[in-house]
N, C-alpha and C positions, 0 to 999 in steps of 0.2 A: 701348328705342329700336327702332322698327320699321325693317326693312331692305327694299330692293327687289331683285328678281332681274332683272338686265338682261343681254341677250345680243344679238349681232349676228345678223340673219336675212337671208335672201334673199327677194326678191319677184319676181313675174313680169316679164320683160322688162328686169330690171335690167342696166345696161350694165357690161361688164368691160373695163378698160384695164390696161396693164402694171403700173401702180402705184396703181390706184384703182378704186372702184366708183361707179356713178352711178345713183341716190343711195346713200349709205351708210344702212343701216337699223338702228336700235336698237329692240328690243321688250322691254317689261317683262311678265313672265309672272305677276306676283304682284299682289295687291290693294294698290294704292299710295295713300298719303296724301300731301298736299302737302308736309308737312315732310320726309318721307323722300325725296321726289323732289328737293326743294331741296338737301338734303344731298348726294345723289348727283351732282347737277349741279355743286355747288361742288367736290366731290372730283375730278371728271373734267373740269372746265372747260378746263384747258390742253390736255388730250388732244383734246377735242371741237373746240376752236378750230383745232388743227393738222390734224385730220382734215377739217374743213370746208374749209380752204384747199386741201388736196390733192384732195378728192373733189368739192367744189363745192356739195353739198347733203346734209343729214342729215335723215332722217325718224325721228321718235320716235313709236312706236305703243304704246298701252296704258299711258300714264303718268298716267292718272287725271285728265286735264284735261277738264272738262265744260262750262265756261262762261267768259265773258270775265274774271271775277275770277280763276279758276284759271289762265287763260292769262297774265294780268298777273303772277301770282305766279311762274309758270314762267319768264317773261322776266326778272323781277327777280333770280332766283336766279343769273343769269349776271353781273350787276353791270356790264353794259356801258352806256355813255352813250346816252341816247335821242336820236333824230332825229324831232322832232315833225311831224305832218302840217300843223299850222297854219303853221309856219315854212318849210315846204317849198314848192317851185315845182311840185309835182305838178299835172297838169291833170285828174286824176280827181276826181269827186265822192265824198267819203267822210264818215262820221259817227263821231265819237269815242264809244266805249263806256266807256273809262277814260282816265286820263292817258296811258297808253302804248298802248292798244289802240283800233283803229278798224276800221270795215268796209272790206272790199276794194272795188274799183271798183263803183259803184252802177248801172252801165249795165244795160239790160234783159237777161234771160237769153238772148235770141236773138243778142246781140252777141258776137262773138269779140274777145278782147283778145290781140293777136298778140305774139310773142316780143320782149322788150326787157329791158335793164338798167334798174332803177328810177331814174328821173329823170336818165338819161344825156343827155337832151335839154336839160338845164339845167347851169349851172356848179357846182351844189351837189347832191351825191347821197349816199345812205347807203352804208355799207360792208356791211351785212348786213340780211336781212329775216327776220322770223318770220311764218309763216302757221299758223292754227289752224282746223280744220274743226269748227265748232260743229254743223252739220248737213249731212250729205252729200246731194247731189241724188238724186232718183229715178232719173234717167238723165243722162248727160253730166256736165259741170261739172269735169272733170279740170283740174289745173294743169299745163300742159306746161312742161318745163324743158329747157334745152339748154346744154351746156358750150361756152363761147365760145373757150376755148383750142384745143379740138379742131376747132371750126368754122374758126378762123383757119388752122390747118394745112391743112385741106381747101381753103380759098379760095386760099391761097398756091400750092397745087399746081395748081389749075384756072384761076384768073384772077389771076395775080400782078400784072398791071398795075393792076387795081382795088385790090388791097391796098396797092400802092405809092402810088397816088393818095390813098387814105384816110389813110395815114400822113403823106404830105407836105403835103396840103392841109387836112385836117380836114373838118368837116361844119358846115353851118348848117341849122337847122330853122325852118320857117315855120308859124305857127298863128294862128287867130283865136279869142280867148276871148270868151264871151258876156257880156252885161251882168248876167245872172242865171244861176244854176246851171241847166244843161240835163241833166235826168236821163235823157234819151233818147240821150245821147252818152257814149262812153267818154272823151271829152276835154271834158266839159261843165262844168268848174269855172269860175266867173266870174272876171273879171280882178281884182275887188276881193278875193276870197278868195285867189286864187293869189298876188297881190302883197302881201297883208296891208295893203291900202291903203283908207283911208276915203273918198278922193276922187281926182279926176283928178290933182291936183298931187302927191299922195303916190305915185300909181302912176308918174307920169313921173319923179319923183325916184329911185325904185327902179330903173326901167328904165335910167336914166342910169348909176347905180352899177354895174349889171350889164353895161353896154355893149351893150344891145339896141337895135335899130332898131324903130320902131313907127309905127302910123297908126291914128287913131280912125275908126270907121265911123259912118255916119249913124244906125244903129240902136243906137248906144251900145256896140257890141262893140269889141274892141281887137285889131288885127292886129300880130303881133310877128315879128321875125327875130332869132334868137340870135346872139351872137358866135361866132367859130370855136371849135368844140368837138372834142375828140378822137374818132376813130372806132376807134383801136387804142390800147390801154393796155399798158404794161409793168409787171408785178407785181414785188414785192420779191424773189421767187425767180427772176426773170429770164424767166418765161413771158410771152408776149404774148397778149392776149385781144382779141376783136372787141367792144369796149366802146362801145355806142351804142344808138340807138333806130331804126336805119334800117328794120328789118323792120316794126316796129309802125307807124311813121309811113307808110311806103310802102303797107302793106296795110290799115291800119285808121284813119288819121286822116281819116275821111270822114263828114261830117255836113252840116247845113244851112249851115255857114259855111266848111267846109274841104274841099279837094280833095287826097286823099292823094298823088296823083302829083306835086303841086306843093309838097309839104311838106318836101322835102329837096333839098339841093344841096351841092357841095363848098364848102370855105371861101372859095374865090376866086369864088364864085357861078356856076361852070360846072355844067352838068347832070350828074347821075349816070345812067348808061345803064340803061334798063329791062331790057336783056339781062343786065347784070351783076347787077341786083337779082333777076332770075329765078333765077340760079345761087345767090345767097345764100339765097334762100327754099328752093330745092330741097334744098340741103345741110343747112340748119338743120332742115328737116322730117325728113330722114333721121336726124338725130342726136337728135331730141326724145324724151324720156321723159315719159309722162303719169302724174302722181302719181295713183294710184287711191285717192282719198280715202275713208277710213272715219271716221265720226263720232268725234271725240276725238283725231285725228292732229294732231301739230305738226310743221312742217317749218322747218328753218333753212337759209337760202340765202346763200351768199357772193355779194354783188351784183357783185363784180368778175370772178368766174369764170363765173357762171351766169345766163342769161336765163330769164325766166318769162313766162307768159301766162295765159289762161283760155279753156277750151272752152265753147261754148254748152251750156245744160242745160234740163231740164224739172223742174218741181216746186220745192219750197223748197230753197235752197242758201245756207248762211251760212258764209262763210269770212272770218275776221278776220285782221288784219295788225298788225305793229308794225315800226318801223324802228330800226336801230342806227347811230349817228353814225360 
C-alpha cells in the first residue's frame, strides 16, 4: 500500500490571523497515486472539514491531480453531496466535463469576475466549492479570495449604518438573462438554462415558486428581480459573514443587457449608496489573497466564509470547478 507524505507549508502573502491562516496550504512531497490520495483524504476528512470552516480555504498542492477525471476522483473521496450546475441558478455559462466537474466561468480572458459568494444572488447556494487548475495561465488568471467574516468586522467599524441596513432590510438583485447563451458576458447564461425551463410557461412557473418578479423583453430576454435575500449570514459557530454578491453585481454585472449600478438595492427597494459600496470594495481589495495557481493545484473553499473571483489573464487558462450541496 503506497503512502503519501503531506505537510502544511507557507506561501507568499499568506494571511495570518490569531486562530487561522488564509489560505491553509497542504503540500504532498511524494509521487502520489490516486488511490493513496483518496485514502489520505478519507483519513483526514473530518480534520480538513474543521480546518476549512475555521480558515475559509484550503489549497492542495502536489496531490497528483492532472485532469478532469483525477479531479472528479479527488472530489468523490470526500463523499460530500453534489450541487449540480444544471440544477443551479448560476448566471455563468459553464460546460460539464464529468458528472461533478464543469468549467469555470466561460467569459473572455479580459473580463474580471469580481468577488462574490457562489450563487448568493439566488435563494439556493452551495456550501463549498472545489477548484482545479488544469492549466495555469501564461500571465494573470489568479483566483482572488477574501474572508467575509474579517471583511464584515472592518465594515462594522467603518460604516456601521450600512451593515445595520444590510441586516435589517436584506438585498434584492436585478438581472436580465439572454434568450441564448452569451459567451461574451460573465452573466451570459440563458434564461432557459438558468431556470431549467423548456418554454416560457415552465420559466414563469419556476419564477413564481421562487417568488421572483419578472418581465419579458422584446428580444426574448428575461428581466428578473429576486426576492429579499440576506446580505449578512450567521454561521453555526456564531460568526457573522458578509454573505452576498454585492461587489460582483455592482462592479461586474455590466453587459449589453445589464447596468451594474442598477443591479442591487435593499430589500425594501431603496437604493444602496455608491459611497458605501466604494468602502466595501476598498476594504475587500485590502483583504484579498490571490491564489497563485500552479498546474495541478486544487483549492477547497467554504462558500459561507470566503468570497472568490477571477483576474483577467493571457494565454490558455483552464480552471475547473465543482460544487458541494
